[in-house]
C-alpha positions as CSV (number, residue, x, y, z in Angstrom):
1,M,0.0,0.0,0.0
2,N,1.5,3.3,-1.0
3,I,1.1,6.8,0.4
4,S,-1.4,7.9,-2.3
5,W,-3.8,5.2,-1.2
6,V,-3.6,6.2,2.5
7,L,-3.9,9.9,1.6
8,G,-7.0,9.1,-0.6
9,F,-8.6,7.2,2.3
10,L,-7.9,10.0,4.8
11,I,-9.0,12.8,2.4
12,A,-12.3,10.9,1.7
13,M,-12.9,10.5,5.4
14,A,-12.2,14.2,6.0
15,W,-14.5,15.2,3.1
16,V,-17.4,13.1,4.5
17,G,-16.8,14.4,8.0
18,I,-16.8,18.0,6.8
19,N,-19.9,17.4,4.7
20,F,-21.8,15.7,7.6
21,A,-20.7,18.4,10.1
22,L,-21.9,21.2,7.7
23,L,-25.2,19.4,7.1
24,K,-25.8,18.9,10.8
25,F,-25.0,22.6,11.5
26,I,-27.2,23.9,8.7
27,V,-30.2,21.8,9.9
28,K,-29.6,22.9,13.5
29,Q,-29.4,26.6,12.6
30,A,-32.4,26.5,10.2
31,V,-34.7,24.2,12.1
32,V,-33.8,24.0,15.8
33,T,-32.6,27.5,16.6
34,R,-34.4,29.2,13.7
35,S,-31.4,31.5,13.3
36,R,-31.1,31.6,9.6
37,Q,-28.5,34.3,9.1
38,W,-25.6,31.8,8.4
39,V,-27.7,29.3,6.3
40,P,-27.1,30.9,2.9
41,F,-23.3,31.2,3.5
42,L,-23.2,27.6,4.7
43,L,-25.2,26.3,1.8
44,F,-22.9,28.1,-0.6
45,L,-19.9,26.5,1.2
46,K,-21.5,23.1,1.3
47,F,-22.9,22.6,-2.1
48,P,-20.7,24.4,-4.7
49,V,-17.4,24.5,-2.8
50,L,-17.4,21.1,-1.1
51,Y,-18.8,19.2,-4.1
52,V,-16.6,20.9,-6.7
53,G,-13.6,20.2,-4.4
54,G,-14.7,16.5,-4.2
55,Y,-15.0,16.5,-8.0
56,Y,-11.5,17.8,-8.5
57,I,-10.1,15.3,-5.9
58,L,-11.6,12.5,-8.0
59,R,-10.6,14.1,-11.3
60,S,-7.0,14.7,-10.3
61,G,-6.2,11.0,-10.5
62,S,-3.7,11.5,-7.6
63,F,-5.5,9.0,-5.5
64,P,-6.9,5.6,-6.3
65,V,-10.6,5.5,-6.6
66,A,-10.8,2.4,-4.4
67,S,-9.1,4.4,-1.6
68,I,-11.6,7.2,-1.8
69,L,-14.5,4.7,-1.9
70,A,-13.1,2.9,1.1
71,G,-12.7,6.2,3.0
72,I,-16.3,7.2,2.3
73,T,-17.6,3.8,3.3
74,A,-15.6,3.7,6.5
75,M,-16.9,7.2,7.5
76,F,-20.5,6.2,6.8
77,V,-20.0,3.0,8.9
78,I,-18.6,5.2,11.7
79,V,-21.5,7.6,11.5
80,L,-24.0,4.7,11.5
81,I,-22.4,3.1,14.6
82,V,-22.3,6.4,16.5
83,G,-25.9,7.2,15.6
84,V,-27.2,3.8,16.7
85,H,-25.1,4.0,19.9
86,S,-26.6,7.5,20.6
87,L,-30.1,6.2,20.1
88,W,-29.4,3.3,22.4
89,R,-27.9,5.5,25.0
90,M,-30.9,7.9,24.8
91,E,-33.3,5.0,25.2
92,Q,-31.4,3.7,28.2
93,Q,-31.5,7.1,29.9
94,T,-35.0,8.1,29.1
95,G,-36.8,4.8,28.3
96,R,-38.5,6.5,25.3
97,Y,-38.4,3.6,22.9
98,Q,-39.7,0.8,25.2
99,N,-43.1,0.5,23.4
100,S,-41.6,0.9,19.9
101,P,-42.5,-1.9,17.5
102,I,-39.0,-1.9,16.1
C-alpha cells in the first residue's frame, strides 16, 4: 500500500466528515434554533465549494478511486455506529423507545 492510497482514504474520510458536520450545523441553525442568518453562506460553502472540491479530488487522479470509496464507506459506517449508539444510550437514559414496534 503506497502513500497515495492512504492519503486518498484520509481525504475521503475528511470530506465526508466536513460534509456531515456542515449538514448537521445547517439543519440545527435552520430548524432547531431558527437562526437563519448563516444558512445561505453555509449552503454556498457546502454545495458548490465542497462538491466541486470533491470532483477535483476524483478528477486529479492522484488518489486511487478504491481508496476514496473505502474512506467514504468507512466514514459512513462510523456515522451509523455512532448514531445507533446515541439512540441506544438515549433509550437507556429516558426509556423513550420501550413501546416501539422496532
